[in-house]
C-alpha positions in Angstrom: -144.8 133.5 76.9 -143.4 129.6 76.2 -139.7 129.7 74.8 -139.8 127.6 71.1 -139.0 123.8 71.6 -136.0 123.1 69.4 -135.4 119.7 67.9 -131.5 119.4 68.2 -132.0 116.5 65.7 -133.7 118.8 63.0 -131.3 121.6 63.7 -128.2 119.8 63.4 -129.0 117.8 60.7 -127.8 119.3 57.2 -130.6 120.1 54.2 -130.0 118.9 50.6 -131.6 120.5 47.4 -130.4 118.9 44.3 -129.3 121.2 41.5 -128.6 119.6 38.3 -125.2 120.1 37.4 -123.1 118.4 40.2 -121.8 121.0 41.5 -122.4 121.3 45.2 -122.6 125.0 47.4 -122.4 124.6 51.3 -124.1 127.2 52.9 -123.0 128.1 56.6 -125.8 129.6 59.2 -124.8 132.4 61.3 -124.7 132.2 65.3 -128.8 132.2 65.9 -129.2 133.0 61.9 -130.5 129.9 60.5 -130.9 128.7 56.4 -134.9 129.4 57.0 -133.9 133.0 57.2 -134.3 135.6 54.8 -130.8 136.2 53.4 -130.1 132.1 53.7 -133.2 131.2 52.1 -132.9 133.4 49.1 -129.4 132.3 48.4 -130.4 128.8 48.6 -133.2 129.9 45.3 -130.6 132.0 43.9 -127.8 129.1 43.7 -130.4 126.6 42.6 -132.0 128.3 40.1 -128.4 128.9 38.6 -127.8 125.4 38.6 -126.2 124.4 42.1 -126.9 121.5 44.3 -127.4 123.0 48.1 -126.1 121.8 51.0 -127.7 123.8 54.4 -126.1 123.1 57.6 -128.0 123.4 60.4 -126.0 123.8 63.8 -126.7 124.4 67.3 -124.0 126.6 68.7 -122.6 125.2 71.9 -123.5 127.5 74.7 -120.2 127.3 76.1 -118.4 127.8 72.7 -115.7 130.5 73.2 -114.5 133.5 71.1 -111.2 131.8 70.5 -112.8 128.3 69.6 -115.5 129.7 67.2 -113.0 129.9 64.2 -111.8 126.4 64.7 -115.4 124.8 65.6 -117.0 126.6 62.2 -114.1 125.1 60.0 -114.4 121.7 61.5 -118.1 121.6 60.6 -117.2 123.0 57.4 -114.4 120.4 56.5 -116.7 117.6 57.7 -119.4 118.6 55.0 -116.7 119.2 51.9 -115.3 116.0 52.9 -119.2 114.2 52.6 -119.3 115.9 49.1 -116.4 114.1 47.8 -114.3 116.8 45.7 -117.8 118.5 44.4 -118.2 121.1 46.6 -117.3 124.6 44.9 -118.7 127.0 46.3 -119.1 128.6 50.0 -121.9 130.8 51.1 -121.6 132.0 54.8 -123.6 134.6 57.1 -122.2 136.0 60.2 -120.4 133.0 62.0 -120.4 131.2 59.5 -117.9 133.4 57.7 -115.3 132.2 59.9 -115.1 129.5 57.1 -112.8 132.2 55.2 -109.3 130.8 55.8 -111.0 127.1 54.6 -112.1 129.2 51.4 -108.9 130.7 51.0 -106.8 127.5 51.6 -108.9 125.8 49.2 -109.2 128.1 46.7 -113.1 128.1 46.7 -115.1 131.2 45.3 -117.5 132.5 48.4 -120.3 134.3 49.2 -119.5 136.2 52.8 -122.9 137.9 54.0 -122.4 140.3 56.9 -119.0 138.8 57.0 -116.7 139.0 60.7 -114.6 142.1 59.2 -113.6 143.4 62.5 -112.3 139.6 63.1 -108.6 139.0 62.3 -108.3 135.7 61.3 -111.3 136.3 58.9 -109.8 139.6 57.6 -106.8 138.0 56.7 -107.8 135.5 55.0 -110.5 137.3 52.6 -107.3 139.7 51.7 -105.3 136.6 51.0 -108.3 134.9 49.2 -107.3 134.7 44.9 -110.8 133.1 44.5 -114.0 135.1 43.5 -115.8 136.5 46.1 -118.5 138.6 47.4 -119.0 140.3 50.0 -122.3 141.9 51.4 -122.6 144.1 54.5 -124.6 147.1 56.2 -123.1 150.5 57.8 -125.4 150.4 61.0 -123.5 146.5 61.6 -120.6 148.8 63.2 -119.6 145.4 65.7 -118.7 143.3 62.8 -118.6 145.4 59.1 -115.9 148.0 58.9 -116.0 150.1 55.7 -112.5 150.7 55.4 -111.4 146.7 55.6 -114.1 145.9 53.0 -112.9 148.6 50.7 -109.5 147.6 51.0 -110.4 143.6 50.1 -109.8 142.4 46.7 -113.4 141.5 45.9 -116.7 142.7 45.0 -118.4 144.3 47.8 -122.1 145.4 48.2 -122.3 147.9 51.6 -126.1 148.7 52.1 -126.9 152.1 53.9 -128.5 152.1 57.2 -128.3 147.8 57.5 -127.9 145.9 60.4 -125.9 142.6 61.2 -129.4 140.9 59.6 -129.5 143.3 56.8 -132.4 144.8 57.7 -133.2 148.2 58.6 -134.9 148.7 62.3 -138.2 150.3 62.2 -138.4 150.1 58.4 -139.8 147.0 57.5 -140.5 148.1 53.4 -136.9 149.3 53.4 -135.9 146.0 54.6 -137.4 144.3 51.9 -135.5 146.7 49.9 -132.4 145.7 50.8 -133.0 141.9 50.7 -133.6 142.7 46.9 -130.4 144.4 46.6 -128.7 141.6 48.3 -130.1 139.0 46.4 -129.7 141.0 43.1 -126.0 141.0 43.7 -125.8 137.3 44.8 -127.3 136.8 41.3 -125.2 139.0 39.6 -122.2 137.7 41.0 -123.1 133.8 40.2 -123.9 134.4 36.7 -120.4 137.0 36.7 -117.8 134.2 37.2 -119.6 131.5 35.3 -121.7 129.8 37.9 
């Protein structure tokens, strides 16, 4: 079986969808979870429905990127994208690796939606604990490597925990259950956006 060919230009070019309000939400993908995957695709749909302009980052993570360098690499990508929006960026949406932008959101007082946040990463957990802007965290109990129910419960944010969901917020071997998990996640995002006046 042939490996798929990935166009590095396509996957390093941000994609922008115009909303109408002048507010920009920045979508930061995971290491292997692009904006085309279900959670981020429907996050974009929810944001557009709420009037946001959405800018998606499509990145290729360097194969030699070390865990120690990951946070700085994500921060650099996010800062570049925020700077390009000239003050219009008002919300971050991050999936997995993208949640390493949590310290940046904390520092800038940016509201955020964090999908499968890396709660077992000390930097991410500390930033989430110290953040004062509204945030929504969505994770699954089967994502044992990164999701920690105790840490999630200790944070001053809205938390949605999906029983049995893995790091993709899917239920392994249960396609219909995975769709229901996706529905719950998307509904939570819509409710969050509506609750604080987005």
